[in-house]
Structures are given as C-alpha cells and as structure tokens.
C-alpha positions in Angstrom: 0.2 0.5 -0.2 2.7 2.2 1.2 4.3 1.8 -2.6 1.5 2.5 -4.4 0.5 5.4 -2.6 4.3 6.7 -3.0 4.5 5.7 -6.9 2.9 8.6 -8.7 3.7 10.8 -11.5 6.8 11.8 -10.7 8.3 8.7 -9.8 7.8 7.6 -13.4 9.2 10.8 -15.1 12.4 11.8 -13.3 14.4 8.6 -12.8 14.1 7.9 -17.2 15.3 11.7 -17.7 17.8 11.0 -14.6 19.3 8.4 -16.3 19.6 9.8 -19.8 21.5 12.9 -19.1 23.8 11.2 -16.2 24.6 8.3 -19.0 28.0 7.1 -17.7 27.6 8.7 -14.3 24.2 7.2 -13.7 25.1 5.1 -10.7 26.7 8.0 -9.0 24.2 10.1 -10.0 21.8 7.4 -8.5 22.9 6.9 -4.7 22.0 11.0 -4.6 18.9 10.6 -6.1 18.2 7.6 -4.1 19.0 9.5 -0.4 16.2 12.1 -1.1 13.6 10.3 -3.2 13.7 6.7 -0.9 15.9 7.8 2.1 14.1 11.2 3.2 10.8 9.7 2.8 11.1 6.7 5.2 12.8 8.8 7.4 9.5 11.0 7.4 7.5 8.0 7.8 9.3 7.2 10.8 9.6 10.8 12.7 6.2 11.2 11.9 5.0 7.9 13.7 7.4 8.4 16.6 6.1 11.9 17.0 2.2 10.9 16.5 1.7 13.0 13.5 2.9 15.9 11.5 1.1 18.8 13.3 2.5 17.4 16.5 6.2 17.2 15.0 5.8 20.6 13.3 4.4 22.2 17.0 8.1 21.8 18.3 8.7 24.7 16.1 5.6 26.8 17.0 2.0 26.4 17.0 1.4 28.9 14.7 3.9 27.5 12.6 2.4 24.2 12.9 -1.0 24.7 11.6 0.3 27.0 8.4 3.1 24.2 8.0 0.8 21.4 7.8 -2.1 23.1 6.0 0.6 24.5 3.2 1.3 21.0 2.9 -1.6 19.6 3.0 -3.2 21.6 0.5 0.2 21.5 -2.2 0.8 17.9 -2.0 -3.2 17.3 -2.3 -6.0 19.2 -4.3 -3.6 22.5 -5.5 -1.0 20.2 -7.0 0.4 16.9 -6.2 -3.3 15.4 -7.2 -4.2 17.8 -10.0 -0.9 16.9 -11.9 -1.1 13.4 -11.2 -5.0 13.3 -13.3 -3.2 15.6 -15.8 -0.5 13.7 -16.5 -2.3 10.3 -16.4 -4.4 12.0 -19.3 -1.4 13.1 -21.1 0.2 9.6 -21.2 -2.7 7.4 -21.2 -5.6 9.4 -23.4 -4.2 12.0 -25.4 -1.8 9.8 -27.5 -5.0 8.2 -29.1 -6.6 10.9 -30.0 -6.8 13.1 -32.6 -5.4 16.3 -33.1 -8.8 18.5 -33.1 -10.4 16.4 -30.4 -7.1 16.7 -28.2 -7.0 20.5 -28.5 -10.7 20.5 -27.0 -11.0 20.7 -23.2 -13.6 17.9 -23.5 -11.5 14.7 -23.4 -10.0 16.1 -20.2 -12.9 17.0 -18.3 -14.2 13.5 -19.1 -11.8 12.2 -18.9 -10.6 13.7 -14.7 -14.5 13.3 -14.0 -14.1 9.5 -14.3 -10.8 9.2 -12.7 -12.2 11.2 -9.6 -15.4 9.4 -9.6 -13.0 6.3 -9.5 -10.8 7.6 -6.6 -13.8 8.9 -4.6 -15.2 5.9 -4.6 -12.1 3.7 -3.1 -11.5 6.3 -0.7 -14.9 6.0 0.7 -13.2 3.1 2.9 -9.9 3.9 3.6 -9.4 0.6 5.9 -9.7 -1.6 2.5 -6.7 0.1 0.8 -4.0 -2.0 2.1 -5.7 -5.3 0.2 -7.1 -3.0 -2.6 -3.6 -1.6 -3.5 -1.4 -4.2 -1.7 -2.8 -6.7 -3.0 -3.9 -6.0 -6.6 -2.8 -2.7 -8.2 0.6 -2.9 -6.7 1.3 -6.4 -8.3 -0.4 -5.4 -11.1 2.1 -2.1 -11.8 5.4 -3.6 -11.0 4.2 -7.1 -13.3 3.9 -3.8 -16.2 7.3 -2.1 -15.2 9.3 -5.3 -15.1 7.7 -6.2 -18.6 9.8 -3.5 -19.9 13.0 -4.2 -18.3 12.9 -8.1 -19.2 11.8 -6.9 -22.8 14.9 -4.4 -23.1 17.4 -7.4 -22.2 16.1 -9.2 -25.2 16.2 -6.2 -27.6 18.9 -4.0 -26.4 17.9 -0.5 -26.7 21.4 1.2 -26.8 24.7 1.9 -24.3 25.5 4.3 -21.9 25.8 8.0 -23.4 28.1 10.8 -21.9 26.7 12.8 -18.9 25.4 16.2 -20.1 25.6 19.2 -17.8 25.5 19.0 -14.3 25.7 15.2 -14.3 28.8 15.7 -15.4 30.3 18.0 -12.4 28.2 17.3 -9.7 26.2 13.8 -10.5 25.6 13.2 -6.6 24.2 16.5 -5.5 22.2 16.8 -9.0 21.1 13.4 -8.1 20.0 14.2 -4.7 17.9 17.8 -6.2 16.3 15.4 -8.8 14.4 13.5 -5.7 12.9 16.7 -5.0 10.6 16.4 -8.2 9.0 13.1 -6.7 7.6 15.3 -4.1 7.6 11.9 -1.6 9.4 13.6 1.3 6.2 15.9 1.5 3.9 13.1 0.9 5.4 10.9 3.2 4.3 13.2 5.9 1.0 13.2 5.1 0.9 9.4 4.9 1.6 8.6 8.3 -2.0 9.1 9.4 -3.5 6.6 6.4 -0.3 4.1 7.4 -1.4 4.1 11.3 -5.1 3.8 10.5 -4.1 0.8 8.3 -2.1 -0.9 11.0 -5.0 -0.1 13.6 -7.4 -1.6 12.0 -5.3 -4.8 11.6 -5.0 -4.9 15.4 -1.9 -3.0 15.9 -3.2 -0.8 19.1 0.1 -0.6 20.9 2.3 2.9 20.0 5.4 1.2 20.2 4.6 -1.5 17.9 2.7 1.3 15.5 6.0 3.1 15.3 8.0 -0.5 14.5 5.4 -1.8 11.9 5.7 1.7 10.5 9.4 1.8 9.7 9.3 -2.1 8.9 6.6 -1.5 6.1 8.0 2.0 4.9 11.9 -0.2 4.4 10.1 -2.7 2.3 8.4 -0.1 -0.1 11.3 2.0 -0.4 13.4 -1.1 -1.1 10.5 -1.7 -3.5 11.1 2.1 -4.9 14.8 1.9 -5.0 14.5 -1.3 -7.5 11.9 0.1 -10.1 14.1 3.7 -10.3 17.1 1.8 -10.9 14.9 -0.2 -13.5 13.5 3.2 -14.8 16.8 5.2 -14.9 18.6 2.2 -16.8 16.1 2.5 -19.7 17.0 6.2 -19.5 20.2 5.6 -20.0 20.5 3.1 -22.5 18.1 5.6 -24.8 20.0 8.3 -25.2 22.6 6.7 -27.8 19.3 5.7 -29.8 16.7 8.7 -29.2 18.9 11.5 -28.6 17.9 14.0 -25.7 14.1 14.4 -25.2 12.6 17.2 -23.3 11.3 14.9 -20.1 11.2 11.8 -18.3 7.4 10.8 -20.3 8.9 11.5 -23.8 12.2 9.4 -23.0 9.5 6.5 -21.6 7.1 6.6 -24.6 10.2 6.3 -27.0 11.6 3.0 -25.2 8.2 1.6 -25.4 7.3 2.2 -28.3 10.4 0.7 -29.5 10.2 -2.0 -27.6 6.4 -2.9 -27.9 5.4 -1.1 -31.3 1.8 0.8 -31.3 0.7 -1.3 -28.5 3.1 0.1 -26.3 1.2 3.4 -26.0 -1.7 1.0 -24.3 0.6 -0.1 -21.9 2.3 2.9 -20.8 -1.5 4.4 -20.4 -2.1 1.9 -17.6 1.2 1.8 -15.9 0.2 5.6 -15.6 -2.8 5.6 -14.9 -2.5 3.3 -12.1 0.5 4.8 -10.2 -1.3 8.3 -10.6 -4.7 7.2 -9.4 -3.1 4.8 -6.4 -1.2 8.4 -5.6 -4.2 10.3 -5.6 -6.1 8.0 -3.5 -3.5 7.8 -1.0 -3.5 12.1 -0.8 -6.7 12.5 -1.1 -7.1 10.2 2.3 -4.8 11.5 4.1 -5.8 15.0 3.1 -9.2 14.8 3.9 -8.5 12.9 7.5 -6.2 15.6 8.3 -9.0 18.4 7.6 -11.7 16.4 9.5 -9.4 16.2 12.7 -9.0 20.2 12.1 -12.7 20.7 11.4 -14.4 18.2 13.1 -17.6 19.9 12.2 -17.0 18.7 8.8 -16.5 14.9 8.3 -14.2 12.6 6.4 -16.6 12.1 3.7 -17.8 15.6 3.1 -14.2 16.2 3.4 -13.3 13.9 0.3 -16.0 15.5 -1.6 -15.0 18.6 -1.7 -11.1 17.8 -2.1 -12.0 15.3 -5.0 -14.3 18.3 -6.9 -11.4 21.1 -5.8 -8.9 18.5 -7.2 -10.9 17.8 -10.6 -10.8 21.7 -11.0 -7.6 22.1 -10.8 -6.6 19.0 -12.8 -8.6 20.7 -15.9 -6.2 23.7 -15.8 -3.7 21.7 -17.7 -0.5 19.9 -16.9 1.6 22.7 -18.2 0.5 25.3 -15.9 0.1 23.1 -12.6 4.4 22.6 -13.5 4.9 26.0 -13.7 4.1 26.1 -9.7 5.2 23.4 -9.0 9.0 24.1 -8.6 8.6 27.6 -6.5 6.1 25.7 -4.0 8.6 23.0 -3.9 11.7 25.2 -3.6 10.3 26.6 -0.7 8.7 23.5 1.6 11.2 21.3 0.7 14.2 22.5 2.5 11.9 23.1 5.7 10.3 19.7 5.6 13.7 18.4 5.6 15.1 20.3 8.1 12.3 19.2 10.8 12.8 15.7 9.7 16.9 16.0 10.5 16.3 17.8 13.7 13.7 14.9 15.0 15.9 12.6 14.5 18.6 13.9 16.3 16.0 15.4 18.9 17.6 13.5 21.9 20.7 14.7 21.1 19.6 18.6 22.2 16.9 17.2 24.6 14.2 18.6 22.4 15.6 22.3 22.7 12.7 24.5 21.3 15.2 27.1 20.3 16.9 24.6 18.1 13.9 24.1 15.9 12.9 28.0 15.6 16.1 29.1 14.7 16.9 26.8 12.8 13.7 27.1 10.9 14.0 30.7 10.8 16.8 30.9 8.7 15.5 27.8 6.3 12.4 29.4 5.8 14.0 32.7 5.1 16.3 31.5 2.5 13.8 29.1 1.1 10.9 31.3 0.4 13.4 34.1 -1.3 14.6 31.4 -3.6 11.2 30.3 -4.2 10.1 33.8 -5.1 13.3 34.0 -7.5 11.8 31.2 -9.3 8.8 34.1 -10.3 11.6 36.4 -12.0 12.2 38.4 -8.9 15.8 38.1 -7.9 17.7 38.3 -4.5 21.3 39.1 -5.3 22.4 38.3 -1.5 21.5 35.2 -1.6 24.0 34.6 -4.6 26.7 34.7 -1.1 25.7 31.9 0.5 27.5 28.7 -0.1 26.1 25.8 -2.2 23.4 28.6 -3.5 24.0 28.0 -7.1 23.6 24.0 -6.3 20.2 24.9 -5.0 21.1 23.7 -1.7 21.7 27.8 -0.2 19.8 26.7 2.7 22.0 24.0 4.3 24.5 26.1 6.0 21.8 29.1 7.7 19.7 25.7 8.6 22.9 24.6 10.3 24.1 28.0 11.9 20.3 28.2 13.2 20.5 25.1 14.9 23.5 26.3 16.6 22.9 29.3 17.4 19.3 27.8 18.7 21.2 25.0 21.1 23.8 27.6 22.8 20.8 30.3 23.5 18.3 27.8 24.6 20.9 25.9 27.4 21.9 29.7 28.2 18.3 30.7 29.0 17.7 27.4 30.8 20.5 28.2 32.9 19.4 31.8 33.3 16.2 30.7 34.8 17.7 28.0 37.1 19.8 30.3 38.7 17.4 32.6 40.6 15.6 29.6 41.7 18.5 27.8 43.2 19.7 31.0 44.9 15.8 31.6 45.9 15.7 28.0 47.6 18.9 28.8 49.3 17.6 32.2 50.5 14.8 30.5 51.7 16.2 28.1 53.7 
C-alpha cells in the first residue's frame, strides 16, 4: 500500500530523464537520487510515526507554524498541486496519444477523463481501511508486473549503450541526483501518509504505540526497497536510450520512446495503463490523508464531506492543464522542501539536544528565509544577497543557514535555561 501511494507521476518521469542525462555517471547520480527520493520519505514516515503526526511534529517549532506549515503541506501535495498533477499526467500519457489533433485541442476529453478518474478515486477513498487489500494485493502487483515486463523486454531487445553525462550530471552527479529527488515530492507526501498508515495498522489489530512505530518503519523500509529497484530499472532504461533516441524534454517522452521501440504501437496502451494506475493510487492516498487531517482540524465537517470537497476541487485544478500546474510546482517545492527536510533531520536528533525548542525555531527561521526568497526568485524576482551563500548555485543555499540556526538555537536555549535555573537555586537557598 505504501509503495503504491508513493509511486505516482513524478516517480515515473524523473528517473528515466536522470538516466538519460547522467549516462555513464548514472550510478553516482542514482545514489544522490535515492537519498532524497527514498531515504527522506522513509525518514519522514519514521519521525511522523514517532511524533504522533505531522502537526505535533511541526509544533516543536511553534504552534502557529505547525498550523500554517501543515495546512500548506496538505494543500500543496493535495488539491492544489500533487493530485491535479497526477490526474493531468495520467491523461497526457494514457489518453491524449489516442486522440486526433482536433479532439485533443478540446477541453472536453480532459474533463470527461478527470470526471471518471476522480469518480473512481472517490469510491476508493470511501473505505480507507480497505486500501491495504485494494492497493497492496491488486494494484501494486499489476503495476510492478507491467514495469518489470518493460525491463525484461529491453534485455532481449537491447536499446543502446550508456551515453556521456550532460551538464551538472558531468560535474556534480551526486548532488544533481539528490536535487532531482525533490521532484518526486515523496518526502513531503510521506509527512501526509503517516496518518493513513497508522489507520491501516490499527484496522489490522496493531494498537500499541511502540508496535505502530515499529511496523510503520518496517513497512516503509520494504516499500523503499521496492522503490529503489524500480527507480534503478527506469534510470537504466533512460541511460541506454540516449544513444538511440537522443535527448528528450522530459522523462515521459523518454519512457514513451523506449516503450514504443520495444512494443510498437501497442506500447502506448501499456504505458497508458502504467501511468493511470500509478497516478490513481497516489491520488487516492493523498485524498485520504488530506481528508483525514482536515476532518480532525475541523471536526464539524465529516471525513466523507472532505473527500467530496477535495475530490471536486482537485478535478477543477486538474482541468487547468499539466503545463500550468508544472509552472507552479517548482517554486512551491523550492519553498517547502528545505523546511520539511530540516524538520525531519532535527526530529531524528531530537534526543541529542533534548528537544530544545530554540533549535527548531532558529533553524526553521533561517531555512524558511532562504527557501522562500529562492522560491520568489523562480518567478523572476531575484534577491542578489542569496548569491553569496555557499551551495546556493547548486540549489542548496539553505543548508548552512539551517545549521547555523540550529547551533545558535542550541547555545541560546542552554544559556536561557541556566538563567532561569540560577535565580531559582539562589532563592531556594535564601529561603532556607
């Protein structure tokens, strides 16, 4: 179930493009990619499970931050960006190739497709406790078999050889692979999926908090291993495609050319099924987690009502079109991804600094300052002062400010605690 919720649009289109552009540096790039696309999501599942939820975890920074950040995460990964992107991509890859040019220019086919797509998603979301059976026992095995068939056919019908790495993949393959992992959106999605995983485990009889955390980590690790294998397969297909097909604009085009080469015209049907299944399972996971969160946030509105609201709003945004959705995806991810990563890393080492509130607060202030300004820069409004930050040109300008913020917060928190303790001790002695 976890694998199928993670494995969506970005997971299908990013690895083939990474493989194509990294060429002979594919293995090095994949190490960086797996850290951010597999390691961070598993870390997110772990820290959210231990904390008892994303909102509780984010409250370590500040209650107001927790509300704003959590709502922003759920809306961006849900009805405003993640879900519409999945539905639009499923249409572009599964239906659009079969439409005549005149029909494809019309908005009607996309509307009809999203109506059916979200109708099925709505039905699946009505019984979240059954997602383990429906995803884990049916949809995921079908998806894995379809992807495995492409890889097996490529072994009997070789596509090409590894080409030369291009751009940053030649100079900074590890770092570039790490940044590519952002585009899967899985680290952010994992912060949301914790509530769905917890509910599924409780339905299976796991009630004890310690066992909930343990089983969540185990299930997340198995899903992560599956993801790593599939990413390796997709990256390999992209890497060997460069010498035969040349460069493509995106991973979807790369995968399309590979499948058409291996299976001919029938390959478009196979690819359409793969994309539709992958995007549908992810959409259902996102709709479920978002609805469960908002139902807790506003109890007067039931889970079923939230499902209806978010399904309809996601469908409306999906009809805006994939191109428009992708224009906003990069700035949004640039703003919130660094904050999510810092929050997860701080939670991982929480025992080291004994949950010092100021470590979270100062680190998040420094991180958000850089990431938000960098996101604004994606809209053409440049802030030149950021150019002086180490690693800024590589997209990691937030790392040093985050580290400085955490260190200053640790020192300030300890000094403040001592200041509060001293008068108490003196006063106690005086009283005696």
